[in-house]
PABA-797045 format. One record per atom (N, C-alpha, C, O): residue number from 1; residue in one letter; chain; atom name; x, y, z. Coordinates in nm, 3 decimals, padded with zeros to 5 digits. Each point is the difference from the previous one (the first is absolute). Example, Ala and Ser with C-alpha at 12.3 -4.5 7.8 and 13.67 -1.06 7.14 Angstrom:
REM PABA-797045
nr 1 | rest a | kette A | atom N | px 01.319 | py -00.569 | pz 00.780 .
nr 1 | rest a | kette A | atom CA | px -00.089 | py 00.119 | pz 00.000 .
nr 1 | rest a | kette A | atom C | px 00.090 | py 00.120 | pz 00.000 .
nr 1 | rest a | kette A | atom O | px 00.104 | py -00.002 | pz 00.066 .
nr 2 | rest s | kette A | atom N | px -00.139 | py 00.107 | pz -00.138 .
nr 2 | rest s | kette A | atom CA | px 00.082 | py 00.119 | pz 00.006 .
nr 2 | rest s | kette A | atom C | px -00.077 | py 00.109 | pz 00.073 .
nr 2 | rest s | kette A | atom O | px 00.051 | py 00.111 | pz 00.017 .
This chain:
REM PABA-797045
nr 1 | rest m | kette A | atom N | px 00.094 | py -00.110 | pz -00.015 .
nr 1 | rest m | kette A | atom CA | px -00.132 | py 00.126 | pz 00.013 .
nr 1 | rest m | kette A | atom C | px 00.115 | py 00.106 | pz -00.007 .
nr 1 | rest m | kette A | atom O | px 00.120 | py -00.025 | pz 00.014 .
nr 2 | rest a | kette A | atom N | px -00.187 | py 00.170 | pz -00.041 .
nr 2 | rest a | kette A | atom CA | px 00.105 | py 00.137 | pz -00.093 .
nr 2 | rest a | kette A | atom C | px 00.014 | py 00.042 | pz 00.197 .
nr 2 | rest a | kette A | atom O | px -00.074 | py -00.042 | pz 00.088 .
nr 3 | rest n | kette A | atom N | px 00.176 | py 00.122 | pz -00.075 .
nr 3 | rest n | kette A | atom CA | px -00.021 | py 00.092 | pz 00.101 .
nr 3 | rest n | kette A | atom C | px 00.005 | py 00.094 | pz -00.007 .
nr 3 | rest n | kette A | atom O | px -00.046 | py 00.069 | pz 00.091 .
nr 4 | rest i | kette A | atom N | px 00.096 | py -00.020 | pz -00.185 .
nr 4 | rest i | kette A | atom CA | px 00.053 | py 00.085 | pz -00.116 .
nr 4 | rest i | kette A | atom C | px -00.208 | py 00.073 | pz -00.052 .
nr 4 | rest i | kette A | atom O | px -00.104 | py -00.050 | pz -00.044 .
nr 5 | rest k | kette A | atom N | px 00.146 | py 00.171 | pz 00.084 .
nr 5 | rest k | kette A | atom CA | px -00.111 | py 00.001 | pz -00.009 .
nr 5 | rest k | kette A | atom C | px -00.082 | py 00.152 | pz -00.200 .
nr 5 | rest k | kette A | atom O | px -00.110 | py 00.044 | pz -00.035 .
nr 6 | rest s | kette A | atom N | px 00.233 | py -00.036 | pz -00.010 .
nr 6 | rest s | kette A | atom CA | px -00.064 | py -00.014 | pz -00.148 .
nr 6 | rest s | kette A | atom C | px 00.063 | py -00.159 | pz 00.001 .
nr 6 | rest s | kette A | atom O | px 00.108 | py 00.011 | pz -00.057 .
nr 7 | rest a | kette A | atom N | px -00.123 | py -00.120 | pz 00.087 .
nr 7 | rest a | kette A | atom CA | px 00.061 | py -00.180 | pz -00.042 .
nr 7 | rest a | kette A | atom C | px -00.175 | py -00.015 | pz -00.011 .
nr 7 | rest a | kette A | atom O | px -00.065 | py -00.015 | pz -00.104 .
nr 8 | rest k | kette A | atom N | px 00.039 | py 00.020 | pz 00.173 .
nr 8 | rest k | kette A | atom CA | px -00.222 | py 00.048 | pz 00.093 .
nr 8 | rest k | kette A | atom C | px -00.044 | py -00.008 | pz -00.116 .
nr 8 | rest k | kette A | atom O | px -00.069 | py -00.075 | pz -00.068 .
nr 9 | rest k | kette A | atom N | px 00.164 | py 00.239 | pz 00.056 .
nr 9 | rest k | kette A | atom CA | px -00.187 | py 00.055 | pz -00.116 .
nr 9 | rest k | kette A | atom C | px 00.018 | py -00.109 | pz -00.111 .
nr 9 | rest k | kette A | atom O | px -00.098 | py -00.065 | pz -00.034 .
nr 10 | rest r | kette A | atom N | px 00.292 | py 00.033 | pz -00.056 .
nr 10 | rest r | kette A | atom CA | px 00.002 | py 00.019 | pz -00.111 .
nr 10 | rest r | kette A | atom C | px -00.078 | py -00.174 | pz 00.001 .
nr 10 | rest r | kette A | atom O | px 00.013 | py -00.055 | pz -00.110 .
nr 11 | rest i | kette A | atom N | px -00.110 | py -00.054 | pz 00.248 .
nr 11 | rest i | kette A | atom CA | px -00.074 | py -00.104 | pz 00.001 .
nr 11 | rest i | kette A | atom C | px -00.043 | py -00.015 | pz -00.075 .
nr 11 | rest i | kette A | atom O | px 00.005 | py -00.063 | pz -00.106 .
nr 12 | rest l | kette A | atom N | px -00.115 | py 00.195 | pz 00.210 .
nr 12 | rest l | kette A | atom CA | px -00.096 | py 00.030 | pz -00.026 .
nr 12 | rest l | kette A | atom C | px -00.011 | py 00.065 | pz -00.124 .
nr 12 | rest l | kette A | atom O | px -00.076 | py -00.053 | pz -00.081 .
nr 13 | rest v | kette A | atom N | px 00.135 | py 00.158 | pz 00.045 .
nr 13 | rest v | kette A | atom CA | px -00.034 | py 00.057 | pz -00.227 .
nr 13 | rest v | kette A | atom C | px -00.009 | py -00.103 | pz -00.056 .
nr 13 | rest v | kette A | atom O | px -00.088 | py -00.006 | pz -00.085 .
nr 14 | rest s | kette A | atom N | px 00.163 | py -00.102 | pz 00.105 .
nr 14 | rest s | kette A | atom CA | px 00.058 | py -00.093 | pz -00.113 .
nr 14 | rest s | kette A | atom C | px -00.141 | py -00.110 | pz 00.040 .
nr 14 | rest s | kette A | atom O | px -00.055 | py -00.034 | pz -00.105 .
nr 15 | rest e | kette A | atom N | px -00.008 | py -00.022 | pz 00.220 .
nr 15 | rest e | kette A | atom CA | px -00.068 | py -00.086 | pz 00.043 .
nr 15 | rest e | kette A | atom C | px -00.147 | py 00.108 | pz -00.096 .
nr 15 | rest e | kette A | atom O | px -00.098 | py -00.059 | pz -00.044 .
nr 16 | rest r | kette A | atom N | px 00.111 | py 00.182 | pz 00.032 .
nr 16 | rest r | kette A | atom CA | px -00.182 | py 00.037 | pz -00.042 .
nr 16 | rest r | kette A | atom C | px 00.116 | py -00.003 | pz -00.183 .
nr 16 | rest r | kette A | atom O | px -00.087 | py 00.054 | pz -00.069 .
nr 17 | rest n | kette A | atom N | px 00.097 | py -00.056 | pz 00.061 .
nr 17 | rest n | kette A | atom CA | px 00.053 | py 00.013 | pz -00.175 .
nr 17 | rest n | kette A | atom C | px 00.046 | py -00.082 | pz -00.029 .
nr 17 | rest n | kette A | atom O | px 00.057 | py 00.008 | pz -00.109 .
nr 18 | rest a | kette A | atom N | px -00.047 | py -00.197 | pz 00.213 .
nr 18 | rest a | kette A | atom CA | px -00.034 | py -00.150 | pz -00.065 .
nr 18 | rest a | kette A | atom C | px -00.141 | py 00.081 | pz -00.011 .
nr 18 | rest a | kette A | atom O | px 00.031 | py 00.072 | pz -00.095 .
nr 19 | rest e | kette A | atom N | px -00.124 | py -00.045 | pz 00.118 .
nr 19 | rest e | kette A | atom CA | px -00.159 | py -00.100 | pz 00.052 .
nr 19 | rest e | kette A | atom C | px -00.070 | py 00.116 | pz -00.103 .
nr 19 | rest e | kette A | atom O | px -00.097 | py -00.034 | pz -00.068 .
nr 20 | rest r | kette A | atom N | px 00.159 | py 00.189 | pz 00.060 .
nr 20 | rest r | kette A | atom CA | px -00.040 | py 00.080 | pz -00.115 .
nr 20 | rest r | kette A | atom C | px 00.050 | py -00.084 | pz -00.163 .
nr 20 | rest r | kette A | atom O | px -00.060 | py 00.025 | pz -00.105 .
nr 21 | rest n | kette A | atom N | px 00.205 | py -00.148 | pz 00.115 .
nr 21 | rest n | kette A | atom CA | px -00.008 | py -00.046 | pz -00.165 .
nr 21 | rest n | kette A | atom C | px -00.047 | py -00.103 | pz -00.025 .
nr 21 | rest n | kette A | atom O | px -00.030 | py -00.024 | pz -00.117 .
nr 22 | rest k | kette A | atom N | px 00.009 | py -00.064 | pz 00.213 .
nr 22 | rest k | kette A | atom CA | px -00.118 | py -00.125 | pz 00.108 .
nr 22 | rest k | kette A | atom C | px -00.136 | py 00.087 | pz -00.146 .
nr 22 | rest k | kette A | atom O | px -00.029 | py -00.043 | pz -00.112 .
nr 23 | rest a | kette A | atom N | px -00.015 | py 00.152 | pz 00.175 .
nr 23 | rest a | kette A | atom CA | px -00.112 | py 00.036 | pz -00.080 .
nr 23 | rest a | kette A | atom C | px -00.012 | py -00.002 | pz -00.104 .
nr 23 | rest a | kette A | atom O | px -00.075 | py -00.059 | pz -00.078 .
nr 24 | rest i | kette A | atom N | px 00.183 | py 00.150 | pz 00.069 .
nr 24 | rest i | kette A | atom CA | px -00.033 | py 00.060 | pz -00.225 .
nr 24 | rest i | kette A | atom C | px 00.040 | py -00.144 | pz -00.092 .
nr 24 | rest i | kette A | atom O | px -00.012 | py -00.010 | pz -00.122 .
nr 25 | rest k | kette A | atom N | px 00.058 | py -00.091 | pz 00.209 .
nr 25 | rest k | kette A | atom CA | px 00.034 | py -00.133 | pz -00.114 .
nr 25 | rest k | kette A | atom C | px -00.076 | py -00.101 | pz 00.014 .
nr 25 | rest k | kette A | atom O | px 00.007 | py -00.081 | pz -00.092 .
nr 26 | rest s | kette A | atom N | px -00.091 | py 00.053 | pz 00.192 .
nr 26 | rest s | kette A | atom CA | px -00.123 | py 00.001 | pz -00.003 .
nr 26 | rest s | kette A | atom C | px -00.111 | py -00.049 | pz -00.035 .
nr 26 | rest s | kette A | atom O | px -00.066 | py -00.101 | pz 00.022 .
nr 27 | rest g | kette A | atom N | px 00.055 | py 00.259 | pz -00.123 .
nr 27 | rest g | kette A | atom CA | px 00.027 | py 00.021 | pz -00.074 .
nr 27 | rest g | kette A | atom C | px -00.094 | py 00.052 | pz -00.105 .
nr 27 | rest g | kette A | atom O | px -00.114 | py 00.032 | pz -00.035 .
nr 28 | rest v | kette A | atom N | px 00.261 | py -00.049 | pz 00.004 .
nr 28 | rest v | kette A | atom CA | px 00.090 | py -00.019 | pz -00.134 .
nr 28 | rest v | kette A | atom C | px -00.010 | py -00.105 | pz -00.043 .
nr 28 | rest v | kette A | atom O | px 00.005 | py -00.006 | pz -00.123 .
nr 29 | rest k | kette A | atom N | px -00.025 | py -00.122 | pz 00.196 .
nr 29 | rest k | kette A | atom CA | px 00.041 | py -00.101 | pz 00.019 .
nr 29 | rest k | kette A | atom C | px -00.195 | py -00.070 | pz -00.074 .
nr 29 | rest k | kette A | atom O | px -00.033 | py -00.072 | pz -00.095 .
nr 30 | rest t | kette A | atom N | px -00.051 | py 00.155 | pz 00.217 .
nr 30 | rest t | kette A | atom CA | px -00.188 | py 00.039 | pz -00.058 .
nr 30 | rest t | kette A | atom C | px -00.039 | py -00.055 | pz -00.169 .
nr 30 | rest t | kette A | atom O | px -00.080 | py -00.069 | pz -00.064 .
nr 31 | rest s | kette A | atom N | px 00.219 | py 00.170 | pz 00.050 .
nr 31 | rest s | kette A | atom CA | px -00.003 | py 00.122 | pz -00.107 .
nr 31 | rest s | kette A | atom C | px -00.020 | py -00.111 | pz -00.118 .
nr 31 | rest s | kette A | atom O | px -00.088 | py -00.067 | pz -00.053 .
nr 32 | rest v | kette A | atom N | px 00.230 | py 00.093 | pz 00.048 .
nr 32 | rest v | kette A | atom CA | px 00.057 | py -00.169 | pz -00.126 .
nr 32 | rest v | kette A | atom C | px -00.115 | py -00.152 | pz 00.074 .
nr 32 | rest v | kette A | atom O | px -00.031 | py -00.073 | pz -00.094 .
nr 33 | rest k | kette A | atom N | px 00.001 | py 00.047 | pz 00.161 .
nr 33 | rest k | kette A | atom CA | px -00.114 | py -00.118 | pz 00.010 .
nr 33 | rest k | kette A | atom C | px -00.065 | py -00.028 | pz -00.093 .
nr 33 | rest k | kette A | atom O | px -00.011 | py -00.100 | pz -00.071 .
nr 34 | rest k | kette A | atom N | px -00.075 | py 00.289 | pz 00.083 .
nr 34 | rest k | kette A | atom CA | px -00.118 | py 00.050 | pz -00.019 .
nr 34 | rest k | kette A | atom C | px -00.036 | py 00.038 | pz -00.235 .
nr 34 | rest k | kette A | atom O | px -00.102 | py 00.028 | pz -00.064 .
nr 35 | rest v | kette A | atom N | px 00.266 | py -00.052 | pz 00.020 .
nr 35 | rest v | kette A | atom CA | px 00.011 | py 00.019 | pz -00.128 .
nr 35 | rest v | kette A | atom C | px 00.055 | py -00.156 | pz -00.107 .
nr 35 | rest v | kette A | atom O | px -00.023 | py -00.036 | pz -00.115 .
nr 36 | rest y | kette A | atom N | px 00.120 | py -00.029 | pz 00.257 .
nr 36 | rest y | kette A | atom CA | px -00.035 | py -00.133 | pz 00.007 .
nr 36 | rest y | kette A | atom C | px -00.043 | py -00.109 | pz -00.041 .
nr 36 | rest y | kette A | atom O | px 00.061 | py -00.073 | pz -00.079 .
nr 37 | rest s | kette A | atom N | px -00.178 | py 00.049 | pz 00.131 .
nr 37 | rest s | kette A | atom CA | px -00.163 | py -00.033 | pz 00.025 .
nr 37 | rest s | kette A | atom C | px -00.101 | py 00.045 | pz -00.053 .
nr 37 | rest s | kette A | atom O | px -00.113 | py -00.048 | pz 00.007 .
nr 38 | rest a | kette A | atom N | px 00.167 | py 00.205 | pz -00.100 .
nr 38 | rest a | kette A | atom CA | px -00.118 | py 00.003 | pz -00.068 .
nr 38 | rest a | kette A | atom C | px 00.020 | py -00.106 | pz -00.169 .
nr 38 | rest a | kette A | atom O | px -00.081 | py -00.056 | pz -00.075 .
nr 39 | rest i | kette A | atom N | px 00.265 | py 00.075 | pz 00.074 .
nr 39 | rest i | kette A | atom CA | px 00.057 | py -00.063 | pz -00.152 .
nr 39 | rest i | kette A | atom C | px -00.047 | py -00.105 | pz -00.023 .
nr 39 | rest i | kette A | atom O | px -00.018 | py -00.034 | pz -00.117 .
nr 40 | rest e | kette A | atom N | px -00.027 | py -00.074 | pz 00.262 .
nr 40 | rest e | kette A | atom CA | px -00.044 | py -00.084 | pz 00.021 .
nr 40 | rest e | kette A | atom C | px -00.137 | py -00.065 | pz -00.043 .
nr 40 | rest e | kette A | atom O | px -00.041 | py -00.101 | pz -00.057 .
nr 41 | rest s | kette A | atom N | px -00.015 | py 00.241 | pz 00.129 .
nr 41 | rest s | kette A | atom CA | px -00.140 | py -00.048 | pz -00.049 .
nr 41 | rest s | kette A | atom C | px -00.016 | py 00.071 | pz -00.084 .
nr 41 | rest s | kette A | atom O | px -00.080 | py 00.090 | pz 00.024 .
nr 42 | rest g | kette A | atom N | px 00.139 | py -00.091 | pz -00.149 .
nr 42 | rest g | kette A | atom CA | px 00.031 | py 00.024 | pz -00.125 .
nr 42 | rest g | kette A | atom C | px -00.075 | py 00.199 | pz -00.071 .
nr 42 | rest g | kette A | atom O | px 00.016 | py 00.036 | pz -00.116 .
nr 43 | rest d | kette A | atom N | px -00.089 | py 00.050 | pz 00.223 .
nr 43 | rest d | kette A | atom CA | px -00.017 | py 00.142 | pz 00.009 .
nr 43 | rest d | kette A | atom C | px 00.087 | py 00.086 | pz -00.084 .
nr 43 | rest d | kette A | atom O | px 00.028 | py 00.082 | pz 00.087 .
nr 44 | rest k | kette A | atom N | px 00.015 | py -00.054 | pz -00.158 .
nr 44 | rest k | kette A | atom CA | px 00.096 | py 00.088 | pz -00.065 .
nr 44 | rest k | kette A | atom C | px -00.088 | py 00.217 | pz 00.049 .
nr 44 | rest k | kette A | atom O | px 00.011 | py 00.118 | pz -00.033 .
nr 45 | rest a | kette A | atom N | px -00.030 | py -00.142 | pz 00.056 .
nr 45 | rest a | kette A | atom CA | px -00.134 | py 00.094 | pz 00.005 .
nr 45 | rest a | kette A | atom C | px 00.048 | py 00.050 | pz 00.216 .
nr 45 | rest a | kette A | atom O | px 00.034 | py 00.102 | pz 00.060 .
nr 46 | rest a | kette A | atom N | px -00.059 | py -00.231 | pz -00.025 .
nr 46 | rest a | kette A | atom CA | px 00.043 | py 00.021 | pz 00.168 .
nr 46 | rest a | kette A | atom C | px 00.098 | py 00.008 | pz 00.021 .
nr 46 | rest a | kette A | atom O | px 00.040 | py 00.079 | pz 00.086 .
nr 47 | rest a | kette A | atom N | px 00.056 | py -00.176 | pz -00.171 .
nr 47 | rest a | kette A | atom CA | px 00.182 | py 00.003 | pz 00.050 .
nr 47 | rest a | kette A | atom C | px 00.051 | py 00.104 | pz -00.112 .
nr 47 | rest a | kette A | atom O | px 00.121 | py -00.003 | pz -00.022 .
nr 48 | rest q | kette A | atom N | px -00.218 | py 00.118 | pz -00.069 .
nr 48 | rest q | kette A | atom CA | px 00.090 | py 00.190 | pz 00.019 .
nr 48 | rest q | kette A | atom C | px -00.055 | py 00.041 | pz 00.080 .
nr 48 | rest q | kette A | atom O | px 00.093 | py -00.025 | pz 00.076 .
nr 49 | rest s | kette A | atom N | px -00.166 | py 00.072 | pz -00.011 .
nr 49 | rest s | kette A | atom CA | px 00.043 | py 00.059 | pz 00.177 .
nr 49 | rest s | kette A | atom C | px -00.008 | py -00.063 | pz 00.113 .
nr 49 | rest s | kette A | atom O | px -00.019 | py 00.056 | pz 00.108 .
nr 50 | rest a | kette A | atom N | px 00.033 | py -00.165 | pz -00.123 .
nr 50 | rest a | kette A | atom CA | px 00.065 | py -00.115 | pz 00.123 .
nr 50 | rest a | kette A | atom C | px 00.210 | py 00.135 | pz -00.062 .
nr 50 | rest a | kette A | atom O | px 00.051 | py 00.093 | pz 00.062 .
nr 51 | rest l | kette A | atom N | px -00.012 | py -00.151 | pz -00.181 .
nr 51 | rest l | kette A | atom CA | px 00.100 | py 00.095 | pz 00.023 .
nr 51 | rest l | kette A | atom C | px 00.025 | py 00.060 | pz 00.022 .
nr 51 | rest l | kette A | atom O | px 00.097 | py 00.011 | pz 00.075 .
nr 52 | rest t | kette A | atom N | px -00.193 | py 00.117 | pz -00.137 .
nr 52 | rest t | kette A | atom CA | px -00.004 | py 00.157 | pz 00.042 .
nr 52 | rest t | kette A | atom C | px 00.055 | py -00.026 | pz 00.160 .
nr 52 | rest t | kette A | atom O | px 00.099 | py 00.015 | pz 00.072 .
nr 53 | rest a | kette A | atom N | px -00.190 | py -00.047 | pz -00.071 .
nr 53 | rest a | kette A | atom CA | px 00.013 | py 00.054 | pz 00.219 .
nr 53 | rest a | kette A | atom C | px 00.050 | py -00.099 | pz -00.006 .
nr 53 | rest a | kette A | atom O | px -00.091 | py -00.066 | pz -00.051 .
nr 54 | rest a | kette A | atom N | px 00.218 | py -00.040 | pz 00.072 .
nr 54 | rest a | kette A | atom CA | px 00.101 | py -00.062 | pz 00.088 .
nr 54 | rest a | kette A | atom C | px 00.094 | py 00.053 | pz -00.066 .
nr 54 | rest a | kette A | atom O | px 00.088 | py 00.036 | pz 00.078 .
nr 55 | rest t | kette A | atom N | px -00.046 | py 00.002 | pz -00.262 .
nr 55 | rest t | kette A | atom CA | px 00.099 | py 00.057 | pz 00.014 .
nr 55 | rest t | kette A | atom C | px 00.009 | py 00.209 | pz 00.063 .
nr 55 | rest t | kette A | atom O | px 00.082 | py 00.086 | pz -00.032 .
nr 56 | rest k | kette A | atom N | px -00.181 | py -00.081 | pz 00.108 .
nr 56 | rest k | kette A | atom CA | px -00.005 | py 00.159 | pz 00.071 .
nr 56 | rest k | kette A | atom C | px 00.050 | py -00.048 | pz 00.092 .
nr 56 | rest k | kette A | atom O | px 00.106 | py 00.033 | pz 00.053 .
nr 57 | rest s | kette A | atom N | px -00.203 | py -00.146 | pz -00.013 .
nr 57 | rest s | kette A | atom CA | px 00.049 | py -00.011 | pz 00.206 .
nr 57 | rest s | kette A | atom C | px 00.199 | py -00.080 | pz -00.070 .
nr 57 | rest s | kette A | atom O | px 00.059 | py 00.029 | pz 00.104 .
nr 58 | rest i | kette A | atom N | px -00.001 | py -00.063 | pz -00.150 .
nr 58 | rest i | kette A | atom CA | px 00.141 | py -00.030 | pz 00.014 .
nr 58 | rest i | kette A | atom C | px -00.030 | py 00.098 | pz -00.047 .
nr 58 | rest i | kette A | atom O | px -00.122 | py -00.013 | pz -00.009 .
nr 59 | rest d | kette A | atom N | px 00.160 | py 00.164 | pz -00.054 .
nr 59 | rest d | kette A | atom CA | px 00.082 | py 00.051 | pz -00.030 .
nr 59 | rest d | kette A | atom C | px -00.002 | py 00.165 | pz 00.106 .
nr 59 | rest d | kette A | atom O | px 00.053 | py 00.110 | pz -00.015 .
nr 60 | rest m | kette A | atom N | px -00.171 | py -00.187 | pz 00.152 .
nr 60 | rest m | kette A | atom CA | px 00.004 | py 00.116 | pz 00.083 .
nr 60 | rest m | kette A | atom C | px 00.070 | py -00.106 | pz 00.104 .
nr 60 | rest m | kette A | atom O | px 00.103 | py 00.052 | pz 00.043 .
nr 61 | rest a | kette A | atom N | px -00.121 | py -00.164 | pz 00.003 .
nr 61 | rest a | kette A | atom CA | px 00.134 | py -00.091 | pz 00.049 .
nr 61 | rest a | kette A | atom C | px 00.149 | py 00.051 | pz -00.087 .
nr 61 | rest a | kette A | atom O | px 00.095 | py -00.023 | pz 00.074 .
nr 62 | rest t | kette A | atom N | px -00.066 | py 00.061 | pz -00.158 .
nr 62 | rest t | kette A | atom CA | px 00.157 | py -00.036 | pz -00.081 .
nr 62 | rest t | kette A | atom C | px 00.001 | py 00.190 | pz 00.135 .
nr 62 | rest t | kette A | atom O | px 00.050 | py 00.008 | pz 00.112 .
nr 63 | rest s | kette A | atom N | px -00.109 | py 00.080 | pz -00.177 .
nr 63 | rest s | kette A | atom CA | px -00.033 | py 00.145 | pz 00.090 .
nr 63 | rest s | kette A | atom C | px 00.042 | py -00.015 | pz 00.122 .
nr 63 | rest s | kette A | atom O | px 00.111 | py 00.046 | pz 00.026 .
nr 64 | rest k | kette A | atom N | px -00.168 | py -00.098 | pz 00.052 .
nr 64 | rest k | kette A | atom CA | px 00.026 | py -00.006 | pz 00.149 .
nr 64 | rest k | kette A | atom C | px 00.172 | py -00.085 | pz 00.035 .
nr 64 | rest k | kette A | atom O | px 00.062 | py -00.014 | pz 00.105 .
nr 65 | rest g | kette A | atom N | px -00.040 | py -00.017 | pz -00.208 .
nr 65 | rest g | kette A | atom CA | px 00.097 | py -00.101 | pz 00.012 .
nr 65 | rest g | kette A | atom C | px 00.036 | py -00.167 | pz 00.104 .
nr 65 | rest g | kette A | atom O | px 00.078 | py -00.038 | pz 00.087 .
nr 66 | rest v | kette A | atom N | px -00.212 | py -00.028 | pz -00.184 .
nr 66 | rest v | kette A | atom CA | px -00.050 | py -00.103 | pz 00.061 .
nr 66 | rest v | kette A | atom C | px 00.061 | py -00.065 | pz -00.090 .
nr 66 | rest v | kette A | atom O | px 00.089 | py -00.084 | pz 00.012 .
nr 67 | rest y | kette A | atom N | px -00.139 | py 00.126 | pz -00.104 .
nr 67 | rest y | kette A | atom CA | px 00.076 | py -00.150 | pz -00.088 .
nr 67 | rest y | kette A | atom C | px 00.155 | py 00.086 | pz -00.093 .
nr 67 | rest y | kette A | atom O | px 00.022 | py 00.119 | pz 00.018 .
nr 68 | rest h | kette A | atom N | px 00.054 | py -00.190 | pz -00.096 .
nr 68 | rest h | kette A | atom CA | px 00.087 | py 00.045 | pz -00.075 .
nr 68 | rest h | kette A | atom C | px -00.044 | py 00.033 | pz -00.170 .
nr 68 | rest h | kette A | atom O | px -00.098 | py -00.056 | pz -00.048 .
nr 69 | rest k | kette A | atom N | px 00.208 | py 00.183 | pz -00.058 .
nr 69 | rest k | kette A | atom CA | px -00.070 | py 00.036 | pz -00.049 .
nr 69 | rest k | kette A | atom C | px -00.007 | py -00.122 | pz -00.092 .
nr 69 | rest k | kette A | atom O | px -00.104 | py 00.027 | pz -00.060 .
nr 70 | rest n | kette A | atom N | px 00.162 | py -00.187 | pz -00.009 .
nr 70 | rest n | kette A | atom CA | px 00.009 | py 00.002 | pz -00.059 .
nr 70 | rest n | kette A | atom C | px -00.138 | py -00.123 | pz 00.073 .
nr 70 | rest n | kette A | atom O | px -00.108 | py -00.020 | pz -00.056 .
nr 71 | rest t | kette A | atom N | px 00.144 | py -00.033 | pz 00.168 .
nr 71 | rest t | kette A | atom CA | px -00.076 | py -00.092 | pz 00.074 .
nr 71 | rest t | kette A | atom C | px -00.122 | py 00.099 | pz -00.071 .
nr 71 | rest t | kette A | atom O | px -00.096 | py -00.076 | pz -00.007 .
nr 72 | rest s | kette A | atom N | px 00.073 | py 00.149 | pz -00.024 .
nr 72 | rest s | kette A | atom CA | px -00.165 | py 00.000 | pz 00.045 .
nr 72 | rest s | kette A | atom C | px -00.083 | py 00.017 | pz -00.162 .
nr 72 | rest s | kette A | atom O | px -00.116 | py -00.001 | pz -00.044 .
nr 73 | rest s | kette A | atom N | px 00.311 | py 00.020 | pz -00.029 .
nr 73 | rest s | kette A | atom CA | px -00.027 | py 00.022 | pz -00.212 .
nr 73 | rest s | kette A | atom C | px -00.067 | py -00.135 | pz 00.001 .
nr 73 | rest s | kette A | atom O | px -00.122 | py -00.004 | pz -00.017 .
nr 74 | rest r | kette A | atom N | px 00.192 | py -00.109 | pz 00.036 .
nr 74 | rest r | kette A | atom CA | px 00.039 | py -00.080 | pz -00.060 .
nr 74 | rest r | kette A | atom C | px -00.116 | py -00.094 | pz 00.019 .
nr 74 | rest r | kette A | atom O | px -00.027 | py -00.094 | pz -00.074 .
nr 75 | rest k | kette A | atom N | px -00.079 | py 00.152 | pz 00.246 .
nr 75 | rest k | kette A | atom CA | px -00.119 | py -00.081 | pz -00.011 .
nr 75 | rest k | kette A | atom C | px -00.104 | py 00.042 | pz -00.054 .
nr 75 | rest k | kette A | atom O | px -00.094 | py -00.073 | pz -00.030 .
nr 76 | rest v | kette A | atom N | px 00.103 | py 00.294 | pz -00.002 .
nr 76 | rest v | kette A | atom CA | px -00.124 | py 00.007 | pz -00.102 .
nr 76 | rest v | kette A | atom C | px 00.008 | py -00.058 | pz -00.110 .
nr 76 | rest v | kette A | atom O | px -00.098 | py -00.066 | pz -00.036 .
nr 77 | rest s | kette A | atom N | px 00.267 | py 00.076 | pz -00.086 .
nr 77 | rest s | kette A | atom CA | px -00.024 | py -00.052 | pz -00.097 .
nr 77 | rest s | kette A | atom C | px -00.063 | py -00.209 | pz -00.046 .
nr 77 | rest s | kette A | atom O | px -00.037 | py -00.059 | pz -00.102 .
nr 78 | rest r | kette A | atom N | px 00.064 | py 00.013 | pz 00.276 .
nr 78 | rest r | kette A | atom CA | px -00.066 | py -00.148 | pz 00.002 .
nr 78 | rest r | kette A | atom C | px -00.154 | py -00.011 | pz -00.029 .
nr 78 | rest r | kette A | atom O | px -00.072 | py -00.081 | pz -00.059 .
nr 79 | rest m | kette A | atom N | px 00.056 | py 00.197 | pz 00.125 .
nr 79 | rest m | kette A | atom CA | px -00.131 | py -00.025 | pz 00.014 .
nr 79 | rest m | kette A | atom C | px -00.080 | py 00.059 | pz -00.106 .
nr 79 | rest m | kette A | atom O | px -00.121 | py -00.014 | pz -00.017 .
nr 80 | rest a | kette A | atom N | px 00.207 | py 00.084 | pz -00.056 .
nr 80 | rest a | kette A | atom CA | px -00.073 | py 00.063 | pz -00.122 .
nr 80 | rest a | kette A | atom C | px -00.008 | py -00.081 | pz -00.096 .
nr 80 | rest a | kette A | atom O | px -00.114 | py -00.033 | pz -00.032 .
nr 81 | rest q | kette A | atom N | px 00.185 | py -00.002 | pz -00.015 .
nr 81 | rest q | kette A | atom CA | px 00.099 | py -00.112 | pz -00.068 .
nr 81 | rest q | kette A | atom C | px -00.078 | py -00.067 | pz -00.023 .
nr 81 | rest q | kette A | atom O | px -00.029 | py -00.021 | pz -00.117 .
nr 82 | rest a | kette A | atom N | px -00.075 | py -00.078 | pz 00.282 .
nr 82 | rest a | kette A | atom CA | px -00.064 | py -00.052 | pz -00.067 .
nr 82 | rest a | kette A | atom C | px -00.151 | py -00.008 | pz 00.015 .
nr 82 | rest a | kette A | atom O | px -00.082 | py -00.091 | pz 00.009 .
nr 83 | rest v | kette A | atom N | px 00.081 | py 00.234 | pz -00.009 .
nr 83 | rest v | kette A | atom CA | px -00.148 | py 00.057 | pz -00.009 .
nr 83 | rest v | kette A | atom C | px -00.059 | py -00.015 | pz -00.162 .
nr 83 | rest v | kette A | atom O | px -00.101 | py -00.056 | pz -00.041 .
nr 84 | rest n | kette A | atom N | px 00.238 | py 00.152 | pz -00.051 .
nr 84 | rest n | kette A | atom CA | px 00.003 | py 00.031 | pz -00.166 .
nr 84 | rest n | kette A | atom C | px 00.053 | py -00.185 | pz -00.075 .
nr 84 | rest n | kette A | atom O | px -00.005 | py -00.028 | pz -00.120 .
nr 85 | rest k | kette A | atom N | px 00.063 | py -00.097 | pz 00.265 .
nr 85 | rest k | kette A | atom CA | px -00.056 | py -00.147 | pz -00.129 .
nr 85 | rest k | kette A | atom C | px -00.096 | py -00.078 | pz 00.008 .
nr 85 | rest k | kette A | atom O | px -00.009 | py -00.121 | pz -00.024 .
nr 86 | rest m | kette A | atom N | px -00.125 | py 00.257 | pz 00.091 .
nr 86 | rest m | kette A | atom CA | px -00.141 | py -00.018 | pz 00.008 .
nr 86 | rest m | kette A | atom C | px -00.063 | py 00.002 | pz -00.084 .
nr 86 | rest m | kette A | atom O | px -00.018 | py 00.114 | pz -00.044 .
nr 87 | rest d | kette A | atom N | px -00.067 | py -00.247 | pz -00.044 .
nr 87 | rest d | kette A | atom CA | px -00.072 | py -00.010 | pz -00.126 .
nr 87 | rest d | kette A | atom C | px -00.140 | py 00.072 | pz 00.033 .
nr 87 | rest d | kette A | atom O | px -00.087 | py 00.009 | pz -00.087 .
């Protein structure tokens, strides 16, 4: 356990940030699952709208520093490619 005041504060701040990051990542995962479930069902319109929402949530997570820029680009690219392959 930390004895120094600044170290105690860092522990609290890091726990708070970890909670925030976990919530943001969970929201991104949910939106990504919606895209892939729409693809599975074959509904292109639903997949397109879910893709837009998922892209927005991923971009917001990236701007908050939860995801690296390349990670978010890769996720969006793969989702867009999967939606575009639909007939």
